[in-house]
C-alpha positions in Angstrom: 143.6 -56.1 183.2 145.2 -54.0 180.5 143.0 -53.5 177.4 146.0 -53.3 175.1 146.5 -57.0 175.9 143.1 -58.1 174.8 143.7 -58.6 171.1 147.0 -60.3 171.8 145.2 -62.6 174.2 142.6 -63.7 171.7 144.9 -63.7 168.7 142.3 -62.3 166.4 141.8 -59.0 164.5 138.9 -57.4 162.8 138.9 -55.0 159.9 136.9 -52.4 161.8 139.5 -52.3 164.6 141.6 -49.8 162.7 141.2 -46.3 164.1 141.4 -44.9 160.6 138.2 -46.7 159.8 136.3 -44.1 161.9 136.8 -41.4 159.3 135.9 -43.8 156.5 132.7 -45.4 157.7 129.3 -44.2 158.9 126.8 -45.4 161.4 127.3 -48.7 163.2 130.7 -49.4 161.6 132.1 -46.1 162.8 130.7 -46.7 166.3 132.3 -50.2 166.3 135.6 -48.7 165.1 135.6 -46.1 167.7 134.9 -48.6 170.5 137.8 -50.8 169.3 140.0 -47.7 169.2 139.0 -47.0 172.8 139.9 -50.7 173.7 143.3 -50.6 172.0 144.0 -47.3 173.8 143.3 -48.7 177.2 139.9 -47.0 177.7 138.2 -50.3 178.6 135.0 -48.9 180.2 134.5 -46.5 177.2 134.9 -49.5 174.9 132.3 -51.4 176.8 129.9 -48.4 176.9 130.3 -48.0 173.1 129.8 -51.7 172.3 126.8 -51.9 174.6 125.3 -48.9 172.9 125.6 -50.7 169.6 123.8 -53.8 170.7 121.1 -51.8 172.5 120.4 -50.0 169.2 120.7 -53.2 167.2 120.2 -56.5 169.1 121.5 -58.4 166.1 124.9 -56.7 166.1 126.9 -59.9 166.4 130.3 -58.4 166.1 129.7 -56.0 169.0 128.5 -59.0 171.1 131.7 -60.8 170.1 134.1 -58.0 171.3 132.1 -57.6 174.5 132.5 -61.3 175.1 136.3 -61.0 174.5 136.6 -58.2 177.1 134.6 -59.9 179.7 136.5 -63.1 179.1 139.8 -61.4 179.8 138.3 -59.9 182.9 137.5 -63.4 184.1 133.7 -62.8 183.9 133.0 -66.0 182.1 129.2 -66.3 182.7 128.7 -62.9 181.2 131.1 -63.6 178.4 129.3 -66.8 177.5 125.9 -65.2 177.4 127.3 -62.5 175.1 128.9 -65.0 172.8 125.7 -67.1 172.6 123.9 -63.9 171.5 126.4 -63.4 168.7 126.0 -67.0 167.6 122.2 -66.7 167.4 122.7 -64.1 164.6 125.7 -65.6 162.9 126.0 -69.4 163.7 128.4 -70.1 160.9 131.1 -67.6 162.0 134.2 -69.5 162.9 135.8 -66.9 165.1 132.6 -66.9 167.2 132.9 -70.6 167.8 136.6 -70.0 168.7 135.7 -67.4 171.3 133.1 -69.8 172.8 135.8 -72.4 172.9 138.1 -70.0 174.8 135.4 -69.4 177.4 134.5 -73.0 177.8 138.2 -73.9 178.2 138.7 -71.3 180.9 135.6 -72.6 182.6 137.0 -76.1 182.6 134.4 -77.5 180.3 137.0 -79.2 178.2 135.0 -81.5 176.1 132.6 -78.7 175.0 135.6 -76.5 174.4 137.2 -79.1 172.1 134.0 -79.3 170.1 133.7 -75.5 169.8 137.2 -75.1 168.7 136.8 -77.9 166.1 133.7 -76.1 164.8 135.8 -72.9 164.5 138.4 -74.7 162.4 135.8 -76.4 160.2 134.0 -73.2 159.5 137.1 -71.2 158.9 138.9 -68.5 160.8 139.8 -66.0 158.0 143.5 -66.5 158.4 143.5 -66.8 162.2 143.6 -70.6 162.3 146.8 -70.6 164.3 145.0 -69.2 167.4 142.4 -71.9 167.3 144.9 -74.7 166.8 147.0 -73.4 169.7 143.9 -73.2 172.0 142.8 -76.7 170.8 146.3 -78.0 171.7 145.9 -76.7 175.2 142.5 -78.4 175.5 143.9 -81.7 174.2 146.7 -81.5 176.8 144.1 -81.2 179.6 142.1 -84.1 178.2 145.4 -86.2 178.1 145.2 -86.5 174.3 148.9 -86.0 173.8 149.1 -87.0 170.1 146.3 -84.7 169.2 147.9 -81.9 171.3 151.2 -82.3 169.4 149.5 -82.2 166.0 147.5 -79.1 167.0 150.6 -77.2 168.2 152.5 -78.2 165.1 149.7 -76.8 162.9 149.7 -73.6 164.8 153.5 -73.2 164.2 153.2 -74.1 160.6 150.6 -71.4 160.0 152.3 -68.7 162.0 155.9 -69.6 162.8 156.7 -66.0 163.8 154.1 -65.9 166.5 156.0 -66.4 169.8 152.9 -67.8 171.5 152.8 -70.7 169.0 156.5 -71.4 169.5 156.1 -71.3 173.3 153.2 -73.7 173.2 155.0 -76.3 171.1 158.2 -75.8 173.0 156.5 -76.2 176.4 154.7 -79.3 175.1 158.1 -80.9 174.2 159.5 -79.8 177.6 156.6 -81.5 179.4 157.3 -84.7 177.5 161.0 -84.4 178.5 162.1 -83.9 174.9 164.4 -81.1 175.9 166.4 -80.8 172.6 163.2 -80.5 170.6 161.9 -77.9 173.1 165.0 -75.8 172.9 164.4 -74.9 169.2 161.0 -73.5 169.8 161.6 -71.9 173.2 164.6 -70.1 171.8 162.5 -68.9 168.9 159.8 -67.7 171.3 162.3 -65.8 173.4 163.8 -64.1 170.3 160.4 -63.2 168.9 158.9 -61.8 172.2 161.3 -61.8 175.2 158.5 -60.4 177.5 156.1 -63.2 176.8 155.1 -64.8 180.1 156.5 -68.3 180.5 159.2 -68.0 177.8 162.2 -67.5 180.1 161.1 -70.1 182.6 160.6 -72.7 179.9 163.9 -71.9 178.1 165.8 -71.9 181.3 164.5 -75.3 182.3 165.3 -76.7 178.9 168.8 -75.3 179.0 169.3 -76.8 182.5 168.1 -80.2 181.4 170.5 -80.2 178.4 173.5 -79.4 180.7 174.0 -75.7 179.8 173.7 -74.5 183.4 175.4 -71.1 182.8 172.9 -70.2 180.0 170.1 -71.5 182.1 171.0 -69.3 185.1 171.3 -66.3 182.8 168.0 -66.9 181.2 166.1 -67.6 184.4 167.6 -64.5 186.0 166.2 -62.5 183.1 162.8 -64.0 183.7 162.9 -63.0 187.4 164.1 -59.5 186.4 161.2 -59.1 184.0 158.6 -60.4 186.5 159.7 -60.7 190.1 156.5 -62.7 190.8 157.5 -65.4 188.3 157.6 -68.4 190.7 158.5 -70.9 188.0 161.6 -69.0 186.9 162.7 -68.3 190.5 162.3 -71.9 191.6 164.2 -73.2 188.5 166.9 -70.5 189.1 167.4 -71.8 192.6 167.8 -75.4 191.3 170.2 -74.3 188.6 172.4 -72.3 191.0 172.5 -75.3 193.3 173.6 -77.6 190.4 176.3 -75.1 189.7 177.6 -75.3 193.2 176.5 -71.7 194.1 174.7 -72.8 197.3 174.4 -69.4 198.9 172.8 -67.8 195.9 170.5 -70.8 195.5 169.3 -70.5 199.1 168.6 -66.8 198.6 166.4 -67.5 195.5 164.6 -70.4 197.3 163.9 -68.2 200.2 162.5 -65.5 197.9 160.4 -68.1 196.2 159.0 -69.4 199.5 158.3 -65.8 200.7 156.4 -65.1 197.5 154.4 -68.4 197.8 153.6 -67.6 201.4 152.6 -64.0 200.5 150.1 -65.2 197.9 148.7 -67.9 200.2 148.3 -65.5 203.1 146.6 -62.9 201.0 144.0 -65.4 199.7 143.4 -66.7 203.2 142.9 -63.2 204.6 140.4 -62.4 201.9 138.4 -65.6 202.5 138.5 -65.2 206.3 137.6 -61.6 206.1 134.6 -62.3 204.0 133.3 -64.7 206.6 133.9 -62.2 209.4 132.2 -59.5 207.4 129.2 -61.7 206.7 129.0 -62.4 210.4 128.9 -58.7 211.2 132.4 -58.6 212.8 133.5 -55.4 211.0 136.6 -54.7 213.0 138.0 -58.2 212.4 137.0 -58.2 208.8 138.7 -54.8 208.3 141.9 -56.0 209.7 142.0 -59.1 207.5 141.2 -57.0 204.4 143.9 -54.6 205.2 146.3 -57.5 205.6 145.2 -58.8 202.1 145.8 -55.4 200.5 149.2 -55.0 202.1 150.2 -58.5 200.8 148.7 -58.0 197.3 148.4 -54.3 196.6 147.6 -54.8 193.0 144.7 -57.2 193.4 141.4 -55.4 192.9 139.4 -57.7 195.1 141.2 -56.8 198.2 140.6 -53.1 197.8 137.0 -53.8 196.9 136.3 -55.7 200.1 138.2 -53.2 202.2 136.1 -50.5 200.7 132.9 -52.4 201.5 133.7 -52.9 205.1 134.8 -49.3 205.5 131.5 -48.1 204.0 129.6 -50.4 206.4 131.6 -48.8 209.3 130.6 -45.3 208.1 134.1 -44.2 206.8 132.8 -43.0 203.5 135.8 -41.1 202.2 138.2 -43.9 203.1 135.8 -46.4 201.5 135.6 -44.3 198.3 139.5 -44.2 198.1 139.7 -48.0 198.5 136.9 -48.5 195.9 138.5 -46.1 193.4 141.6 -48.1 193.6 139.6 -51.3 193.0 138.0 -50.0 189.8 141.4 -48.6 188.7 142.9 -52.1 188.9 139.8 -53.7 187.3 137.7 -51.2 185.2 135.1 -53.9 184.6 134.3 -54.5 188.2 130.6 -53.6 188.3 130.2 -54.5 191.9 133.0 -52.2 192.9 131.4 -49.4 191.0 128.1 -50.0 192.7 129.8 -49.8 196.1 131.8 -46.7 195.0 128.6 -45.1 194.0 127.1 -45.6 197.4 130.2 -44.4 199.2 130.3 -41.2 197.1 126.6 -40.7 197.5 127.0 -40.9 201.3 129.9 -38.5 201.1 127.7 -36.0 199.3 129.6 -36.2 196.0 126.6 -36.8 194.0 128.0 -36.1 190.5 130.8 -38.6 191.0 128.4 -41.0 192.6 126.1 -40.8 189.5 129.0 -41.6 187.2 130.0 -44.6 189.3 126.4 -45.8 189.3 126.1 -45.3 185.6 129.2 -47.4 185.0 127.9 -50.2 187.2 124.7 -50.2 185.2 126.5 -50.2 181.8 128.8 -53.1 182.8 125.9 -55.2 184.2 122.7 -53.8 182.8 120.7 -56.9 184.0 121.3 -56.1 187.7 118.1 -54.5 189.0 119.9 -53.3 192.2 122.4 -51.3 190.1 119.6 -49.8 188.0 117.7 -48.8 191.2 120.8 -47.1 192.6 121.4 -45.2 189.4 117.8 -44.0 189.2 117.8 -42.9 192.8 121.1 -40.9 192.5 119.9 -39.4 189.3 116.7 -38.2 191.1 118.9 -36.7 193.9 120.9 -34.8 191.4 117.8 -33.4 189.7 118.8 -35.0 186.4 116.0 -35.8 184.0 115.5 -39.6 183.4 116.9 -40.8 180.1 114.7 -43.3 178.3 
């Protein structure tokens, strides 16, 4: 997860997010501004630490809970994100953007009816100019609930409010494409590609729309661009193979379809290796588990969970330095992975690197302060380093 994507993902801003605000405000406002500056600069852990410091000092600091919830949502930690958002709503139940964030969490957790209600609440209460984000999210929920008319209306409202936002154009264009209204889709998908050519899904959608309207050459060019931007874009690659076949370029089409199948197989094998490895690890078969986790890492080297599980089995097998290296990679790929920090702390501790172990244990505790095991580890390592306890 990249912190610089968080605000783009949520579609909201806050006046305190400006780094310049640090020099202009005092107290809690300055701390909040500094935390958001850390977030925008990619220092995710530091942002979490700052925000948690704010809520520890003031349990009614609703805005800090809100941003913590945003961060944990983008990290896929939905239970934590929901608890944080509920704390924010306890203090400010009439804040529209808080209901919006709750709706995002519920949507990602597949609680669609509750998500629809939360998003409607957000729009009823007002979003301070950010209504387009709520309308777009509500459109996505309506689609999942098979409420097509309501979805179309929501996407149209998002575009009306912010026509220069590529995400709104993509959402409406994709809706039309899914309804096989390719001409209507083209207008918005072309706009999305022009506004943000790197937006995920834009080239795939536009390429399919172009292919359906008979512009095969433009479709091939667009879909190739999508694959160049993201070689793991399965939708673009599959549609490219189909378009090449339609153009009579069978050899190229077969190459793209083979690449598509290989990618699909790679993902499937990686997930299967992780699942089987977890079972073998739980059964105490360390050698077999290690082999499976190594396979998962080789297949998906940028997936934090594979490195985390490999680190855990290496640690259990007494290979502390190798375990620490794997776990350091895991937290680099996901700086909000408290469990990986906990295991890293233990690996570093066993390797005799107590200062580094203390830092890892502290991070696990900051990220998941409610976990008693993390707190015990932190206290134990702190005693070993001779550091005085901090109240």
